[in-house]
A tleap script that builds the chain and sets N, CA, C and O, in Angstrom:
source leaprc.protein.ff14SB
mol = sequence {
  NMET ALA GLY LEU PHE GLN ILE ASN PRO ILE
  TRP ASN PHE GLY PRO TYR ASP PRO ALA GLN
  ILE SER ALA GLY SER GLN PRO ASP TRP TYR
  VAL LEU LEU THR GLU GLY VAL LEU ARG ILE
  PHE PRO PRO TRP ASP MET HIE LEU GLY ASN
  TYR ASP ILE PRO PRO ALA PHE TRP ALA SER
  PRO ALA PHE LEU PRO VAL LEU TYR VAL LEU
  ALA ALA LEU TYR PRO ALA ILE GLU ARG ARG
  PHE THR GLN ASP ARG SER LEU HIE ASN LEU
  LEU GLN ARG PRO ARG ASP VAL PRO VAL ARG
  THR SER LEU GLY VAL MET GLY LEU ALA CPHE
}
set mol.1.N position { 0.393 -1.414 -0.277 }
set mol.1.CA position { 0.051 0.287 0.026 }
set mol.1.C position { 1.055 1.159 -0.222 }
set mol.1.O position { 0.971 1.887 -1.212 }
set mol.2.N position { 2.080 1.221 0.566 }
set mol.2.CA position { 2.707 3.013 0.652 }
set mol.2.C position { 3.016 2.927 -0.609 }
set mol.2.O position { 2.887 4.032 -1.135 }
set mol.3.N position { 3.519 1.769 -1.662 }
set mol.3.CA position { 4.237 2.431 -3.027 }
set mol.3.C position { 2.998 2.837 -3.539 }
set mol.3.O position { 2.988 3.896 -4.168 }
set mol.4.N position { 1.816 2.137 -3.384 }
set mol.4.CA position { 0.494 2.538 -4.057 }
set mol.4.C position { -0.416 4.151 -3.768 }
set mol.4.O position { -0.808 5.080 -4.475 }
set mol.5.N position { -0.437 3.858 -2.578 }
set mol.5.CA position { -1.240 5.321 -1.700 }
set mol.5.C position { -0.188 6.168 -1.631 }
set mol.5.O position { 0.988 5.950 -1.920 }
set mol.6.N position { -0.913 7.548 -1.060 }
set mol.6.CA position { -0.304 8.458 -0.492 }
set mol.6.C position { -0.747 8.337 0.837 }
set mol.6.O position { -1.521 7.380 0.806 }
set mol.7.N position { -0.718 8.567 1.452 }
set mol.7.CA position { -1.299 8.797 3.127 }
set mol.7.C position { -1.278 10.323 3.134 }
set mol.7.O position { -2.422 10.773 3.076 }
set mol.8.N position { -0.221 11.358 3.191 }
set mol.8.CA position { 0.020 12.761 3.846 }
set mol.8.C position { -0.071 13.439 3.019 }
set mol.8.O position { 0.412 14.436 3.556 }
set mol.9.N position { -0.414 13.857 1.691 }
set mol.9.CA position { 0.489 14.702 0.612 }
set mol.9.C position { 0.360 16.305 1.199 }
set mol.9.O position { -0.534 17.070 0.838 }
set mol.10.N position { 1.326 16.620 2.080 }
set mol.10.CA position { 1.172 18.225 2.406 }
set mol.10.C position { 1.441 18.797 1.682 }
set mol.10.O position { 1.360 20.003 1.912 }
set mol.11.N position { 1.933 18.375 0.347 }
set mol.11.CA position { 2.247 19.246 -1.093 }
set mol.11.C position { 1.191 20.221 -1.270 }
set mol.11.O position { 1.241 21.378 -1.686 }
set mol.12.N position { -0.183 19.207 -0.695 }
set mol.12.CA position { -1.196 19.503 -1.447 }
set mol.12.C position { -1.958 21.154 -0.417 }
set mol.12.O position { -2.926 21.817 -0.788 }
set mol.13.N position { -1.236 21.358 0.678 }
set mol.13.CA position { -1.953 22.495 1.787 }
set mol.13.C position { -1.620 23.595 1.019 }
set mol.13.O position { -2.309 24.573 0.728 }
set mol.14.N position { -0.011 23.204 0.605 }
set mol.14.CA position { 0.359 24.834 0.289 }
set mol.14.C position { 1.589 24.982 1.374 }
set mol.14.O position { 1.904 24.317 2.361 }
set mol.15.N position { 2.108 26.078 0.787 }
set mol.15.CA position { 2.949 26.539 1.857 }
set mol.15.C position { 3.025 26.713 3.702 }
set mol.15.O position { 1.821 26.545 3.895 }
set mol.16.N position { 3.384 26.845 4.574 }
set mol.16.CA position { 3.018 26.789 5.656 }
set mol.16.C position { 2.429 28.397 6.245 }
set mol.16.O position { 2.967 29.422 5.825 }
set mol.17.N position { 1.656 28.435 6.919 }
set mol.17.CA position { 1.216 29.504 7.472 }
set mol.17.C position { 0.828 29.859 8.840 }
set mol.17.O position { -0.325 29.862 9.269 }
set mol.18.N position { 1.600 30.075 9.309 }
set mol.18.CA position { 1.316 30.251 11.188 }
set mol.18.C position { -0.423 30.755 12.128 }
set mol.18.O position { -0.856 30.647 13.276 }
set mol.19.N position { -0.917 31.297 10.843 }
set mol.19.CA position { -2.037 31.922 10.814 }
set mol.19.C position { -3.062 31.252 10.795 }
set mol.19.O position { -4.103 31.907 10.844 }
set mol.20.N position { -3.159 30.044 10.736 }
set mol.20.CA position { -3.782 29.139 10.372 }
set mol.20.C position { -4.158 28.036 11.630 }
set mol.20.O position { -5.088 27.231 11.677 }
set mol.21.N position { -3.356 28.238 12.371 }
set mol.21.CA position { -3.092 27.162 13.852 }
set mol.21.C position { -3.830 27.932 14.602 }
set mol.21.O position { -3.817 29.077 14.151 }
set mol.22.N position { -4.630 27.801 15.778 }
set mol.22.CA position { -5.466 28.067 16.739 }
set mol.22.C position { -4.680 28.002 17.738 }
set mol.22.O position { -5.081 29.051 18.241 }
set mol.23.N position { -3.828 27.623 18.512 }
set mol.23.CA position { -2.756 27.702 19.180 }
set mol.23.C position { -1.301 26.916 18.509 }
set mol.23.O position { -1.069 26.009 17.710 }
set mol.24.N position { -0.403 28.005 19.492 }
set mol.24.CA position { 0.701 28.099 19.051 }
set mol.24.C position { 2.027 26.799 19.406 }
set mol.24.O position { 3.096 26.507 18.869 }
set mol.25.N position { 1.048 26.150 20.895 }
set mol.25.CA position { 2.002 25.341 21.087 }
set mol.25.C position { 0.944 23.903 21.043 }
set mol.25.O position { -0.286 23.923 21.032 }
set mol.26.N position { 1.556 23.074 21.029 }
set mol.26.CA position { 1.268 21.371 21.313 }
set mol.26.C position { 1.412 21.239 22.304 }
set mol.26.O position { 2.360 21.856 22.790 }
set mol.27.N position { 0.436 20.216 23.372 }
set mol.27.CA position { 0.808 19.707 24.532 }
set mol.27.C position { 1.371 18.355 24.593 }
set mol.27.O position { 1.328 17.494 23.714 }
set mol.28.N position { 1.858 18.298 25.650 }
set mol.28.CA position { 2.332 17.202 25.719 }
set mol.28.C position { 1.604 15.703 25.875 }
set mol.28.O position { 0.386 15.880 25.907 }
set mol.29.N position { 1.807 14.865 25.939 }
set mol.29.CA position { 0.978 13.504 26.127 }
set mol.29.C position { 0.369 13.497 27.188 }
set mol.29.O position { -0.799 13.224 26.908 }
set mol.30.N position { 0.491 13.653 28.367 }
set mol.30.CA position { 0.366 13.599 29.983 }
set mol.30.C position { -0.929 14.806 29.613 }
set mol.30.O position { -1.902 14.637 30.349 }
set mol.31.N position { -1.049 15.670 28.870 }
set mol.31.CA position { -1.979 17.022 29.209 }
set mol.31.C position { -2.942 16.936 28.106 }
set mol.31.O position { -3.820 17.797 28.068 }
set mol.32.N position { -2.892 15.527 26.706 }
set mol.32.CA position { -3.759 16.244 25.899 }
set mol.32.C position { -5.690 16.238 26.182 }
set mol.32.O position { -6.592 16.665 25.462 }
set mol.33.N position { -5.726 15.505 27.638 }
set mol.33.CA position { -6.879 15.294 28.036 }
set mol.33.C position { -7.644 16.520 28.876 }
set mol.33.O position { -8.712 16.517 29.488 }
set mol.34.N position { -6.775 17.439 28.678 }
set mol.34.CA position { -7.204 18.988 29.126 }
set mol.34.C position { -7.112 19.304 28.101 }
set mol.34.O position { -8.221 19.648 27.693 }
set mol.35.N position { -6.298 19.410 27.303 }
set mol.35.CA position { -6.115 20.358 26.059 }
set mol.35.C position { -7.391 20.020 25.501 }
set mol.35.O position { -8.358 20.782 25.492 }
set mol.36.N position { -7.369 18.925 25.061 }
set mol.36.CA position { -9.137 18.410 24.136 }
set mol.36.C position { -10.145 19.161 24.696 }
set mol.36.O position { -10.897 19.854 24.011 }
set mol.37.N position { -10.227 19.054 26.163 }
set mol.37.CA position { -11.494 19.241 26.986 }
set mol.37.C position { -11.563 20.851 26.748 }
set mol.37.O position { -12.657 21.365 26.514 }
set mol.38.N position { -10.586 21.502 26.800 }
set mol.38.CA position { -10.140 23.029 26.293 }
set mol.38.C position { -10.575 23.406 25.276 }
set mol.38.O position { -11.106 24.517 25.296 }
set mol.39.N position { -10.551 22.976 24.538 }
set mol.39.CA position { -10.659 22.734 22.948 }
set mol.39.C position { -12.112 22.755 22.485 }
set mol.39.O position { -12.576 23.552 21.670 }
set mol.40.N position { -12.681 21.913 23.021 }
set mol.40.CA position { -14.269 21.588 22.832 }
set mol.40.C position { -15.763 22.158 23.953 }
set mol.40.O position { -16.916 22.360 23.574 }
set mol.41.N position { -15.274 22.277 25.180 }
set mol.41.CA position { -15.658 23.208 25.916 }
set mol.41.C position { -16.815 24.331 25.567 }
set mol.41.O position { -16.358 25.242 24.876 }
set mol.42.N position { -18.272 24.475 25.907 }
set mol.42.CA position { -18.716 25.271 25.299 }
set mol.42.C position { -18.190 27.002 26.119 }
set mol.42.O position { -17.737 26.941 27.261 }
set mol.43.N position { -18.271 27.937 25.658 }
set mol.43.CA position { -17.529 29.106 25.784 }
set mol.43.C position { -18.702 29.710 27.186 }
set mol.43.O position { -19.409 30.651 26.826 }
set mol.44.N position { -18.879 29.313 28.420 }
set mol.44.CA position { -19.651 29.627 29.416 }
set mol.44.C position { -19.137 30.543 30.408 }
set mol.44.O position { -18.639 30.193 31.478 }
set mol.45.N position { -19.319 32.051 29.895 }
set mol.45.CA position { -18.620 32.688 30.543 }
set mol.45.C position { -19.663 33.473 31.935 }
set mol.45.O position { -20.845 33.788 31.802 }
set mol.46.N position { -19.233 33.563 32.596 }
set mol.46.CA position { -20.021 33.784 34.313 }
set mol.46.C position { -19.437 34.845 34.572 }
set mol.46.O position { -18.279 35.004 34.186 }
set mol.47.N position { -20.391 36.239 35.595 }
set mol.47.CA position { -19.894 36.830 35.706 }
set mol.47.C position { -20.804 37.169 37.099 }
set mol.47.O position { -22.027 37.247 36.987 }
set mol.48.N position { -20.181 37.358 38.358 }
set mol.48.CA position { -20.319 37.529 39.797 }
set mol.48.C position { -19.616 38.870 39.742 }
set mol.48.O position { -18.496 39.168 39.327 }
set mol.49.N position { -20.988 39.894 40.497 }
set mol.49.CA position { -20.274 41.153 40.681 }
set mol.49.C position { -19.269 41.329 39.480 }
set mol.49.O position { -19.284 40.849 38.347 }
set mol.50.N position { -18.167 42.398 40.272 }
set mol.50.CA position { -16.837 42.518 39.412 }
set mol.50.C position { -16.049 41.638 39.200 }
set mol.50.O position { -15.087 42.094 38.581 }
set mol.51.N position { -15.914 40.073 39.497 }
set mol.51.CA position { -15.590 38.864 38.496 }
set mol.51.C position { -16.046 38.316 37.640 }
set mol.51.O position { -17.191 37.867 37.691 }
set mol.52.N position { -15.154 38.186 36.463 }
set mol.52.CA position { -15.929 37.091 35.481 }
set mol.52.C position { -14.815 35.578 35.821 }
set mol.52.O position { -13.616 35.462 36.073 }
set mol.53.N position { -15.947 34.618 35.663 }
set mol.53.CA position { -14.904 33.658 35.548 }
set mol.53.C position { -15.434 32.492 34.384 }
set mol.53.O position { -16.354 31.689 34.223 }
set mol.54.N position { -13.902 33.093 33.531 }
set mol.54.CA position { -13.562 32.294 32.221 }
set mol.54.C position { -14.098 30.962 31.802 }
set mol.54.O position { -14.174 30.049 32.624 }
set mol.55.N position { -14.423 30.831 30.723 }
set mol.55.CA position { -14.761 29.471 30.016 }
set mol.55.C position { -13.687 28.258 30.770 }
set mol.55.O position { -14.099 27.231 31.310 }
set mol.56.N position { -12.757 28.520 30.695 }
set mol.56.CA position { -11.203 27.724 30.956 }
set mol.56.C position { -11.597 26.947 32.192 }
set mol.56.O position { -11.573 25.739 32.427 }
set mol.57.N position { -12.022 28.142 33.018 }
set mol.57.CA position { -12.524 27.282 34.749 }
set mol.57.C position { -13.398 26.100 34.630 }
set mol.57.O position { -13.368 25.092 35.336 }
set mol.58.N position { -14.224 26.377 33.584 }
set mol.58.CA position { -15.547 25.811 33.950 }
set mol.58.C position { -14.768 23.919 33.330 }
set mol.58.O position { -15.086 22.806 33.747 }
set mol.59.N position { -13.877 24.245 32.402 }
set mol.59.CA position { -13.628 23.086 31.287 }
set mol.59.C position { -12.555 22.489 32.471 }
set mol.59.O position { -13.086 21.555 33.072 }
set mol.60.N position { -11.304 22.766 32.912 }
set mol.60.CA position { -10.128 22.217 33.528 }
set mol.60.C position { -10.392 22.141 35.289 }
set mol.60.O position { -10.431 21.000 35.749 }
set mol.61.N position { -10.515 22.940 35.962 }
set mol.61.CA position { -10.408 22.964 37.477 }
set mol.61.C position { -11.926 22.220 37.754 }
set mol.61.O position { -12.027 21.240 38.492 }
set mol.62.N position { -12.706 22.635 37.280 }
set mol.62.CA position { -14.107 22.485 37.574 }
set mol.62.C position { -14.784 21.295 37.174 }
set mol.62.O position { -15.569 20.882 38.027 }
set mol.63.N position { -14.689 20.423 35.816 }
set mol.63.CA position { -15.167 19.445 35.174 }
set mol.63.C position { -13.826 18.242 35.361 }
set mol.63.O position { -14.105 17.149 35.854 }
set mol.64.N position { -12.761 18.470 35.042 }
set mol.64.CA position { -12.215 17.480 35.032 }
set mol.64.C position { -12.074 16.804 36.964 }
set mol.64.O position { -12.305 15.604 37.106 }
set mol.65.N position { -11.919 17.158 37.513 }
set mol.65.CA position { -11.832 16.696 39.183 }
set mol.65.C position { -13.296 16.170 38.968 }
set mol.65.O position { -13.029 14.973 38.860 }
set mol.66.N position { -14.844 16.254 38.813 }
set mol.66.CA position { -15.904 16.131 38.293 }
set mol.66.C position { -15.466 14.506 37.661 }
set mol.66.O position { -15.213 13.520 38.353 }
set mol.67.N position { -15.468 14.562 36.596 }
set mol.67.CA position { -14.965 13.386 35.465 }
set mol.67.C position { -14.402 12.107 36.309 }
set mol.67.O position { -14.876 10.974 36.386 }
set mol.68.N position { -13.053 12.747 37.012 }
set mol.68.CA position { -12.079 11.451 37.794 }
set mol.68.C position { -12.645 11.259 38.918 }
set mol.68.O position { -12.426 10.115 39.317 }
set mol.69.N position { -13.348 11.935 39.688 }
set mol.69.CA position { -13.898 11.575 40.843 }
set mol.69.C position { -15.402 10.270 40.478 }
set mol.69.O position { -15.892 9.539 41.339 }
set mol.70.N position { -15.782 10.321 39.163 }
set mol.70.CA position { -16.938 9.562 38.738 }
set mol.70.C position { -16.152 8.135 38.104 }
set mol.70.O position { -16.746 7.098 37.809 }
set mol.71.N position { -14.586 8.387 37.975 }
set mol.71.CA position { -14.522 7.585 37.205 }
set mol.71.C position { -14.119 6.682 38.303 }
set mol.71.O position { -14.342 5.481 38.460 }
set mol.72.N position { -13.334 7.721 39.186 }
set mol.72.CA position { -13.080 6.600 40.733 }
set mol.72.C position { -14.620 5.675 41.613 }
set mol.72.O position { -14.686 4.483 41.913 }
set mol.73.N position { -15.061 6.135 41.701 }
set mol.73.CA position { -16.587 6.055 42.398 }
set mol.73.C position { -17.339 5.233 41.197 }
set mol.73.O position { -18.539 4.989 41.315 }
set mol.74.N position { -16.635 4.825 40.076 }
set mol.74.CA position { -17.878 4.257 39.366 }
set mol.74.C position { -17.977 2.490 40.004 }
set mol.74.O position { -19.034 1.901 40.235 }
set mol.75.N position { -16.357 1.831 40.213 }
set mol.75.CA position { -17.329 1.095 40.423 }
set mol.75.C position { -17.675 0.486 42.218 }
set mol.75.O position { -17.466 -0.660 42.617 }
set mol.76.N position { -18.005 1.163 42.698 }
set mol.76.CA position { -18.578 1.239 44.209 }
set mol.76.C position { -20.373 1.152 43.836 }
set mol.76.O position { -21.324 0.561 44.348 }
set mol.77.N position { -20.137 2.379 42.299 }
set mol.77.CA position { -21.817 2.913 42.448 }
set mol.77.C position { -22.186 1.521 41.692 }
set mol.77.O position { -23.148 0.859 42.080 }
set mol.78.N position { -21.142 0.983 40.271 }
set mol.78.CA position { -22.141 -0.559 40.129 }
set mol.78.C position { -22.318 -1.492 40.890 }
set mol.78.O position { -23.154 -2.395 40.898 }
set mol.79.N position { -21.366 -1.203 41.639 }
set mol.79.CA position { -21.402 -2.452 42.664 }
set mol.79.C position { -23.036 -2.374 43.560 }
set mol.79.O position { -23.565 -3.416 43.944 }
set mol.80.N position { -23.569 -1.240 43.755 }
set mol.80.CA position { -24.162 -0.653 44.865 }
set mol.80.C position { -26.173 -0.923 43.862 }
set mol.80.O position { -27.292 -1.086 44.348 }
set mol.81.N position { -25.786 -0.854 42.708 }
set mol.81.CA position { -26.591 -0.758 41.360 }
set mol.81.C position { -26.788 -2.373 41.195 }
set mol.81.O position { -27.937 -2.786 41.036 }
set mol.82.N position { -26.083 -2.972 41.217 }
set mol.82.CA position { -26.331 -4.875 40.385 }
set mol.82.C position { -26.331 -5.581 41.681 }
set mol.82.O position { -26.222 -6.784 41.440 }
set mol.83.N position { -26.415 -5.337 43.098 }
set mol.83.CA position { -25.981 -6.083 44.421 }
set mol.83.C position { -25.187 -7.131 44.134 }
set mol.83.O position { -25.316 -8.330 44.381 }
set mol.84.N position { -24.168 -6.389 43.461 }
set mol.84.CA position { -22.954 -8.054 43.318 }
set mol.84.C position { -21.805 -7.660 43.880 }
set mol.84.O position { -21.134 -6.720 43.454 }
set mol.85.N position { -21.435 -8.559 45.146 }
set mol.85.CA position { -20.724 -8.079 45.580 }
set mol.85.C position { -19.611 -9.195 46.176 }
set mol.85.O position { -19.129 -9.023 47.296 }
set mol.86.N position { -19.197 -10.485 45.248 }
set mol.86.CA position { -18.633 -11.585 45.377 }
set mol.86.C position { -17.392 -10.842 45.018 }
set mol.86.O position { -17.248 -9.620 45.014 }
set mol.87.N position { -16.265 -12.024 44.629 }
set mol.87.CA position { -14.688 -11.717 44.398 }
set mol.87.C position { -14.719 -11.611 43.280 }
set mol.87.O position { -15.441 -12.524 42.880 }
set mol.88.N position { -14.238 -10.817 42.149 }
set mol.88.CA position { -14.117 -11.478 40.843 }
set mol.88.C position { -11.915 -10.889 40.530 }
set mol.88.O position { -11.352 -9.796 40.470 }
set mol.89.N position { -11.521 -12.069 40.447 }
set mol.89.CA position { -10.534 -12.456 40.217 }
set mol.89.C position { -9.949 -12.550 38.586 }
set mol.89.O position { -8.930 -12.320 37.935 }
set mol.90.N position { -11.306 -13.040 38.427 }
set mol.90.CA position { -10.767 -13.144 36.669 }
set mol.90.C position { -11.228 -12.097 35.524 }
set mol.90.O position { -12.425 -11.815 35.461 }
set mol.91.N position { -10.646 -11.725 34.948 }
set mol.91.CA position { -11.868 -10.875 33.516 }
set mol.91.C position { -13.011 -11.794 33.048 }
set mol.91.O position { -13.226 -12.974 32.773 }
set mol.92.N position { -13.869 -10.120 33.134 }
set mol.92.CA position { -15.205 -11.218 32.571 }
set mol.92.C position { -14.658 -10.921 30.616 }
set mol.92.O position { -13.764 -10.608 29.830 }
set mol.93.N position { -16.284 -11.403 30.849 }
set mol.93.CA position { -15.961 -11.478 28.870 }
set mol.93.C position { -16.964 -9.997 28.378 }
set mol.93.O position { -17.893 -9.810 29.165 }
set mol.94.N position { -16.929 -9.532 27.854 }
set mol.94.CA position { -17.753 -8.497 27.171 }
set mol.94.C position { -19.617 -8.858 27.355 }
set mol.94.O position { -20.465 -8.169 27.924 }
set mol.95.N position { -19.775 -10.185 26.633 }
set mol.95.CA position { -21.088 -10.597 26.344 }
set mol.95.C position { -21.565 -11.103 27.617 }
set mol.95.O position { -22.739 -11.469 27.675 }
set mol.96.N position { -20.770 -11.184 28.724 }
set mol.96.CA position { -21.263 -11.682 29.886 }
set mol.96.C position { -22.303 -10.788 30.740 }
set mol.96.O position { -23.385 -11.105 31.233 }
set mol.97.N position { -21.429 -9.256 30.747 }
set mol.97.CA position { -21.737 -7.515 31.359 }
set mol.97.C position { -22.348 -7.068 30.078 }
set mol.97.O position { -21.339 -6.800 29.426 }
set mol.98.N position { -23.320 -6.831 29.342 }
set mol.98.CA position { -23.066 -6.513 28.577 }
set mol.98.C position { -23.016 -4.456 28.836 }
set mol.98.O position { -22.519 -3.542 28.179 }
set mol.99.N position { -23.815 -4.524 30.126 }
set mol.99.CA position { -24.287 -3.404 30.800 }
set mol.99.C position { -23.125 -2.975 31.007 }
set mol.99.O position { -22.938 -2.042 30.225 }
set mol.100.N position { -21.894 -3.220 31.887 }
set mol.100.CA position { -20.759 -2.641 32.047 }
set mol.100.C position { -19.890 -2.208 30.539 }
set mol.100.O position { -19.086 -1.276 30.509 }
set mol.101.N position { -20.194 -2.993 29.438 }
set mol.101.CA position { -19.432 -2.926 28.571 }
set mol.101.C position { -19.992 -1.345 27.648 }
set mol.101.O position { -19.386 -0.480 27.016 }
set mol.102.N position { -21.403 -1.575 27.992 }
set mol.102.CA position { -21.901 -0.134 26.471 }
set mol.102.C position { -21.206 1.089 27.530 }
set mol.102.O position { -20.564 2.056 27.120 }
set mol.103.N position { -21.502 0.785 28.959 }
set mol.103.CA position { -21.129 1.687 29.794 }
set mol.103.C position { -19.329 2.319 29.253 }
set mol.103.O position { -19.203 3.399 28.677 }
set mol.104.N position { -18.550 1.732 29.466 }
set mol.104.CA position { -17.304 1.405 29.526 }
set mol.104.C position { -16.592 2.052 28.050 }
set mol.104.O position { -15.524 2.659 27.964 }
set mol.105.N position { -17.587 1.697 26.912 }
set mol.105.CA position { -17.431 1.793 25.176 }
set mol.105.C position { -18.416 3.210 25.021 }
set mol.105.O position { -18.728 3.569 23.886 }
set mol.106.N position { -18.819 3.878 26.047 }
set mol.106.CA position { -19.590 4.882 25.866 }
set mol.106.C position { -18.603 5.987 26.724 }
set mol.106.O position { -18.189 7.044 26.249 }
set mol.107.N position { -18.342 5.500 28.049 }
set mol.107.CA position { -16.985 6.537 28.534 }
set mol.107.C position { -15.813 6.850 27.332 }
set mol.107.O position { -15.407 7.881 26.795 }
set mol.108.N position { -15.590 5.840 27.240 }
set mol.108.CA position { -14.193 5.262 26.009 }
set mol.108.C position { -14.703 6.723 25.258 }
set mol.108.O position { -14.158 7.806 25.473 }
set mol.109.N position { -15.986 6.496 24.234 }
set mol.109.CA position { -16.309 7.498 23.032 }
set mol.109.C position { -16.037 9.010 23.456 }
set mol.109.O position { -15.419 9.904 22.879 }
set mol.110.N position { -16.878 8.970 24.954 }
set mol.110.CA position { -16.370 10.755 25.390 }
set mol.110.C position { -15.699 10.860 24.959 }
set mol.110.O position { -15.096 11.932 25.008 }
savepdb mol mol.pdb
quit
């Protein structure tokens, strides 16, 4: 395939123009989630008296801890709803637990 098809023909895009890039820097791999949330979060401005709360506050310091806490509490929440308190030392097949599989895929896609 590499000999027959071109994958990324950068010469079709023309010369490099830095004005077309939204951010001048690219984050390291460990901040990609935070950077992605900051880029796609809606622009919610809040005005409290003389203070302005920028949209970046809602995306990173307010939303990400909620996401991490929900991810940490998910096993306890699932244990409470399914009433399954037995010890699980082996991995389960996705077809054996379809609700957990669908919620996991939904979380990864989100």
